[in-house]
N, CA, C and O of each residue as an XYZ file, in Angstrom:
292
protein
N      -7.971     -7.514    -10.151
C      -7.540     -5.900    -10.222
C      -8.419     -4.915    -10.336
O      -8.816     -5.253    -11.452
N      -9.196     -3.753    -10.036
C      -9.915     -3.389    -11.069
C      -8.839     -2.058    -11.482
O      -8.033     -1.677    -10.634
N      -8.881     -1.604    -12.417
C      -8.146     -0.499    -12.913
C      -9.016      1.022    -12.624
O     -10.200      1.175    -12.923
N      -8.480      1.673    -12.230
C      -8.646      3.469    -12.034
C      -7.781      4.333    -12.421
O      -6.592      4.029    -12.330
N      -8.133      5.517    -12.906
C      -7.800      6.562    -13.175
C      -7.392      7.453    -12.342
O      -8.238      7.838    -11.534
N      -6.077      8.028    -12.265
C      -6.087      8.583    -11.398
C      -5.638     10.067    -11.075
O      -4.775     10.169    -10.203
N      -6.005     10.977    -11.533
C      -6.235     12.609    -11.804
C      -5.609     13.517     -9.997
O      -5.856     13.506     -8.791
N      -4.239     14.506    -11.547
C      -3.541     15.390     -9.804
C      -3.900     16.560    -10.131
O      -4.109     16.834    -11.313
N      -4.036     17.459     -9.150
C      -4.263     18.795     -9.133
C      -3.448     19.811    -10.019
O      -2.404     19.988     -9.391
N      -3.405     20.708    -11.388
C      -2.422     21.351    -11.263
C      -1.716     21.501    -11.048
O      -0.872     21.344    -11.930
N      -1.205     21.984     -9.627
C       0.143     22.062     -9.283
C       0.835     21.399     -8.500
O       1.703     21.808     -7.730
N       0.334     19.962     -8.740
C       1.401     18.933     -7.724
C       2.549     18.202     -8.996
O       2.441     17.807    -10.157
N       3.381     18.290     -8.214
C       5.086     18.353     -8.781
C       4.855     16.966     -9.010
O       4.224     16.087     -8.423
N       5.814     17.055    -10.424
C       6.358     15.477    -10.359
C       6.533     14.738     -9.491
O       5.765     13.776     -9.460
N       7.656     14.844     -8.348
C       8.373     14.027     -7.111
C       6.413     13.474     -6.281
O       6.199     12.281     -6.064
N       5.625     14.239     -6.059
C       4.323     14.573     -5.775
C       3.440     12.815     -6.342
O       2.914     11.936     -5.659
N       3.680     12.973     -8.131
C       2.995     12.011     -8.374
C       3.856     10.944     -8.451
O       3.303      9.862     -8.253
N       5.513     10.891     -8.765
C       5.874      9.917     -8.622
C       5.685      9.021     -7.134
O       5.574      7.808     -6.961
N       5.695      9.897     -6.385
C       5.665      9.087     -4.918
C       3.764      8.194     -4.186
O       3.273      7.469     -3.320
N       3.504      8.952     -5.290
C       1.850      8.650     -5.324
C       2.193      6.863     -6.099
O       1.961      5.839     -5.456
N       2.850      6.847     -7.764
C       2.824      5.747     -8.397
C       3.829      4.962     -6.929
O       3.444      3.925     -6.389
N       4.886      5.577     -6.573
C       5.535      3.894     -5.770
C       4.423      4.138     -4.670
O       3.427      4.369     -5.356
N       4.201      4.183     -3.896
C       3.007      3.980     -2.527
C       1.847      2.691     -3.331
O       1.341      1.824     -2.619
N       1.627      2.738     -4.493
C       0.915      2.095     -5.508
C       1.608      1.260     -5.321
O       1.424      0.267     -4.616
N       2.486      1.545     -5.920
C       3.034     -0.191     -6.275
C       3.889     -0.670     -4.582
O       4.015     -1.774     -4.053
N       4.231      0.388     -4.241
C       4.048     -0.553     -2.930
C       3.471     -1.639     -2.202
O       3.973     -2.657     -1.727
N       1.952     -1.059     -2.228
C       1.203     -2.294     -1.809
C       0.464     -2.691     -2.832
O      -0.597     -2.095     -3.019
N       0.900     -3.929     -3.847
C       0.288     -4.033     -4.499
C       0.214     -4.137     -5.550
O       0.178     -5.202     -6.166
N       0.141     -2.164     -6.359
C      -0.417     -2.067     -7.196
C       0.215     -2.331     -8.596
O       1.236     -3.018     -8.641
N      -0.289     -1.864     -9.666
C       0.344     -1.838    -10.791
C       0.168     -0.731    -12.104
O      -0.597     -1.143    -12.976
N       0.731      0.508    -12.328
C       0.877      1.651    -13.247
C       0.592      0.878    -14.604
O       1.466      0.118    -15.022
N      -0.491      1.023    -15.250
C      -0.984      1.039    -16.271
C      -0.488      1.502    -17.732
O      -0.114      0.920    -18.750
N      -0.682      2.903    -17.309
C      -0.500      4.180    -18.199
C      -0.607      5.397    -18.013
O      -1.531      5.949    -17.416
N       0.485      5.994    -18.592
C       0.520      7.262    -17.755
C       0.016      8.193    -18.559
O      -0.009      7.983    -19.771
N      -0.482      9.404    -18.007
C      -0.672     10.081    -19.198
C      -0.532     11.594    -19.117
O      -1.352     12.503    -19.250
N       1.347     11.562    -18.739
C       1.717     13.144    -19.127
C       1.461     14.220    -20.439
O       1.507     15.433    -20.643
N       1.183     13.055    -21.132
C       1.297     14.454    -22.351
C       0.023     15.346    -22.452
O      -0.125     16.519    -22.796
N      -0.860     14.366    -22.025
C      -2.881     15.071    -21.853
C      -2.699     16.040    -20.626
O      -2.790     17.261    -20.761
N      -2.488     15.549    -19.656
C      -2.566     15.697    -18.260
C      -1.867     15.096    -17.015
O      -1.483     13.929    -17.092
N      -1.714     15.646    -16.120
C      -1.108     14.936    -14.667
C      -2.076     14.003    -13.770
O      -2.757     14.148    -12.755
N      -1.769     12.951    -14.698
C      -2.197     11.440    -13.920
C      -1.939     10.673    -14.490
O      -1.271     10.839    -15.510
N      -2.517      9.026    -13.925
C      -2.293      7.290    -14.473
C      -3.497      6.958    -14.502
O      -4.531      7.607    -14.344
N      -3.278      5.810    -14.733
C      -3.960      4.592    -14.724
C      -3.486      3.377    -14.599
O      -2.714      2.804    -15.368
N      -4.196      2.777    -13.108
C      -3.515      1.968    -12.271
C      -4.467      0.784    -12.255
O      -5.683      0.889    -12.419
N      -3.618     -0.691    -11.982
C      -4.585     -1.618    -11.170
C      -4.351     -1.110    -10.124
O      -3.362     -0.377    -10.107
N      -5.240     -1.298     -8.672
C      -5.193     -1.168     -7.301
C      -6.320     -2.128     -6.796
O      -7.549     -2.116     -6.869
N      -5.239     -3.095     -6.167
C      -6.016     -4.265     -5.396
C      -6.247     -3.290     -4.230
O      -5.659     -2.452     -3.546
N      -7.811     -4.063     -4.449
C      -8.697     -4.004     -3.582
C      -9.006     -2.873     -1.860
O      -9.817     -2.074     -1.392
N      -7.583     -3.635     -1.487
C      -7.492     -3.403      0.043
C      -6.592     -2.422      0.262
O      -6.251     -2.142      1.411
N      -5.861     -1.474     -1.332
C      -5.478      0.173     -1.499
C      -6.635      0.915     -1.962
O      -6.641      2.143     -1.876
N      -7.370      0.433     -2.326
C      -8.447      1.768     -3.165
C      -9.250      2.421     -2.118
O     -10.027      3.273     -2.548
N      -9.248      2.250     -1.008
C     -10.017      3.045      0.425
C      -8.845      3.509      1.016
O      -8.863      3.618      2.243
N      -7.714      3.840      0.344
C      -6.821      4.728      1.079
C      -6.310      5.614     -0.224
O      -5.734      6.665      0.059
N      -6.447      5.331     -1.437
C      -6.699      6.508     -2.609
C      -7.962      7.047     -2.064
O      -7.859      8.203     -1.655
N      -9.017      6.553     -1.963
C     -10.619      7.274     -2.524
C     -10.372      8.469     -1.081
O     -10.907      9.571     -0.962
N      -9.525      7.887     -0.246
C     -10.189      9.372      0.982
C      -8.604      9.998      1.252
O      -7.620      9.910      1.987
N      -9.036     10.533      0.336
C      -7.590     11.847      0.363
C      -7.692     12.479      0.939
O      -8.811     12.262      1.405
N      -7.131     13.681      1.599
C      -6.963     14.812      2.184
C      -7.752     15.725      1.660
O      -8.703     15.414      0.944
N      -7.469     16.855      1.936
C      -7.782     18.395      1.141
C      -6.460     18.764      0.403
O      -6.337     19.172     -0.751
N      -5.365     18.491      1.471
C      -3.727     19.355      0.679
C      -3.196     17.989     -0.224
O      -2.001     17.825     -0.467
N      -4.387     16.922     -0.738
C      -3.567     15.838     -1.155
C      -3.634     16.511     -2.590
O      -4.435     17.429     -2.764
N      -2.813     16.078     -3.628
C      -2.000     15.853     -5.052
C      -3.601     15.431     -5.999
O      -4.125     15.898     -7.010
N      -3.896     14.521     -5.207
C      -5.194     13.754     -5.802
C      -6.056     14.810     -5.744
O      -6.519     15.411     -4.775
N      -6.221     14.964     -7.047
C      -7.546     15.970     -7.320
C      -8.793     15.363     -7.441
O      -9.793     15.711     -6.813
N      -8.686     13.724     -8.899
C     -10.249     13.154     -8.902
C      -9.720     11.333     -8.827
O      -8.516     11.098     -8.936
N     -10.256     10.699     -8.726
C      -9.990      8.850     -9.324
C     -11.487      7.973     -9.829
O     -12.603      7.482     -9.666
N     -10.887      8.151    -10.201
C     -12.239      6.854    -10.837
C     -11.869      5.176    -11.550
O     -10.903      4.654    -12.105
N     -12.974      4.846    -11.231
C     -12.914      3.637    -11.461
C     -12.961      3.340    -13.230
O     -13.534      4.005    -14.094
N     -12.394      2.484    -13.325
C     -12.558      2.322    -15.425
C     -13.447      0.825    -15.234
O     -13.504     -0.099    -14.423
N     -14.254      1.338    -16.861
C     -14.724      0.304    -16.972
C     -14.896     -0.208    -18.247
O     -14.639      0.317    -19.331
N     -15.491     -1.598    -17.919
C     -15.110     -2.323    -19.192
C     -15.820     -2.500    -20.105
O     -16.645     -3.323    -19.708
N     -16.004     -2.277    -20.977
C     -16.748     -2.636    -22.386
C     -16.981     -4.466    -23.021
O     -16.060     -5.234    -23.298
N     -17.817     -4.635    -23.070
C     -18.077     -6.039    -24.022
C     -19.226     -5.787    -25.031
O     -19.570     -6.676    -25.810
C-alpha cells in the first residue's frame, strides 16, 4: 500500500481529523504516524481504491493537502 501524508487546515477540529482517520481505517487503511506535535496531520498507508476519494475532497473539507511519500533507496 502506498503511504500518504494528509495535512489539515488550521481550523480543522480534532473531531474532523479523527473522523478522517476512522474513515480511512474503515476502508482498509492504517495510520502510521501522527504529526500532532508539529502540525495537524498524519501519515497513513492508503489502499489504492480509497486514494481517489481522499484526493477528491471538496472545498469545505478539513483536508488541505495530500501527498504520496517516496521511498529512498
